[in-house]
C-alpha positions as a Markdown table, in Angstrom:
| # | Residue | x | y | z |
|---|---|---|---|---|
| 1 | Met | 13.5 | 15.3 | -38.9 |
| 2 | Thr | 14.3 | 18.7 | -37.6 |
| 3 | Ile | 13.1 | 20.5 | -34.5 |
| 4 | Gly | 11.4 | 23.8 | -35.1 |
| 5 | Pro | 8.5 | 25.4 | -36.9 |
| 6 | His | 7.6 | 23.7 | -40.2 |
| 7 | Asp | 4.8 | 25.7 | -41.7 |
| 8 | Tyr | 3.9 | 29.4 | -41.8 |
| 9 | Ile | 1.6 | 29.4 | -38.7 |
| 10 | Asp | 4.3 | 27.6 | -36.6 |
| 11 | Gln | 6.9 | 30.1 | -37.8 |
| 12 | Met | 4.7 | 33.1 | -36.9 |
| 13 | Leu | 3.9 | 31.6 | -33.4 |
| 14 | Ala | 7.6 | 30.8 | -32.8 |
| 15 | Lys | 8.5 | 34.4 | -33.8 |
| 16 | Lys | 5.8 | 35.9 | -31.6 |
| 17 | Tyr | 6.6 | 33.8 | -28.5 |
| 18 | Ser | 10.3 | 33.5 | -28.8 |
| 19 | Ser | 11.0 | 36.5 | -26.5 |
| 20 | Glu | 8.4 | 35.5 | -23.9 |
| 21 | Lys | 9.9 | 34.5 | -20.5 |
| 22 | Val | 7.8 | 32.6 | -18.0 |
| 23 | Asn | 8.7 | 31.6 | -14.5 |
| 24 | Asn | 5.8 | 29.8 | -12.9 |
| 25 | Thr | 7.8 | 27.2 | -10.9 |
| 26 | Glu | 7.3 | 29.0 | -7.6 |
| 27 | Asp | 3.6 | 29.1 | -8.0 |
| 28 | Ile | 3.5 | 25.4 | -8.8 |
| 29 | Ala | 5.8 | 24.4 | -6.0 |
| 30 | Gly | 3.6 | 26.3 | -3.5 |
| 31 | Arg | 0.4 | 24.5 | -4.7 |
| 32 | Leu | 1.9 | 21.0 | -4.9 |
| 33 | Ala | 3.9 | 21.0 | -1.6 |
| 34 | Ile | 2.6 | 18.6 | 1.1 |
| 35 | Ser | 3.9 | 17.9 | 4.5 |
| 36 | Lys | 6.0 | 14.9 | 5.2 |
| 37 | Glu | 3.4 | 13.4 | 7.5 |
| 38 | Arg | 0.7 | 13.7 | 4.8 |
| 39 | Tyr | 3.1 | 12.1 | 2.3 |
| 40 | Trp | 3.6 | 9.1 | 4.5 |
| 41 | Glu | -0.1 | 8.8 | 5.2 |
| 42 | Ile | -0.7 | 8.7 | 1.4 |
| 43 | Met | 2.0 | 6.1 | 1.0 |
| 44 | Gln | 0.6 | 3.9 | 3.8 |
| 45 | Asp | -2.9 | 4.1 | 2.1 |
| 46 | Tyr | -1.3 | 3.1 | -1.2 |
| 47 | Ala | 0.6 | 0.2 | 0.3 |
| 48 | Gln | -2.6 | -1.1 | 2.0 |
| 49 | Val | -4.5 | -1.0 | -1.2 |
| 50 | Gln | -1.7 | -2.8 | -3.1 |
| 51 | Arg | -1.5 | -5.4 | -0.3 |
| 52 | Ala | -5.3 | -6.0 | -0.6 |
| 53 | Leu | -5.1 | -6.3 | -4.4 |
| 54 | Val | -2.4 | -8.9 | -4.0 |
| 55 | Met | -4.4 | -10.9 | -1.5 |
| 56 | Ile | -7.5 | -10.7 | -3.7 |
| 57 | Asn | -5.5 | -11.8 | -6.8 |
| 58 | Thr | -4.0 | -14.7 | -4.8 |
| 59 | Asn | -7.4 | -15.8 | -3.6 |
| 60 | Phe | -8.8 | -15.7 | -7.1 |
| 61 | Lys | -6.0 | -17.9 | -8.3 |
| 62 | Lys | -6.6 | -20.4 | -5.5 |
| 63 | Leu | -10.3 | -20.5 | -6.4 |
| 64 | Lys | -9.5 | -21.0 | -10.0 |
| 65 | Asp | -7.1 | -23.9 | -9.2 |
| 66 | Gly | -9.7 | -25.5 | -6.9 |
| 67 | Ser | -7.8 | -25.3 | -3.7 |
| 68 | Lys | -9.4 | -24.2 | -0.4 |
| 69 | Leu | -9.0 | -20.6 | 0.8 |
| 70 | Asn | -7.4 | -19.8 | 4.1 |
| 71 | His | -10.1 | -17.7 | 5.9 |
| 72 | Ser | -7.9 | -16.5 | 8.7 |
| 73 | Ile | -8.2 | -12.9 | 9.6 |
| 74 | Ser | -5.3 | -10.7 | 8.7 |
| 75 | Pro | -3.8 | -8.5 | 11.5 |
| 76 | Ala | -3.6 | -5.6 | 9.1 |
């Protein structure tokens, strides 16, 4: 299997756009950049959601096994 245009339309498109040069990395980097503080806020939210999912999954497994749940309140 070769890389490149295989049929006539692909060949014509490759010929047409072979000389085009695009540099849009600066535009993307400017739109996607976030502050360090915002990054860590997002990561903290993500970690809290993951922790809650683990706790829910653990409680479902305990219910399925017939054991009693620990209803203590989490400090988080």
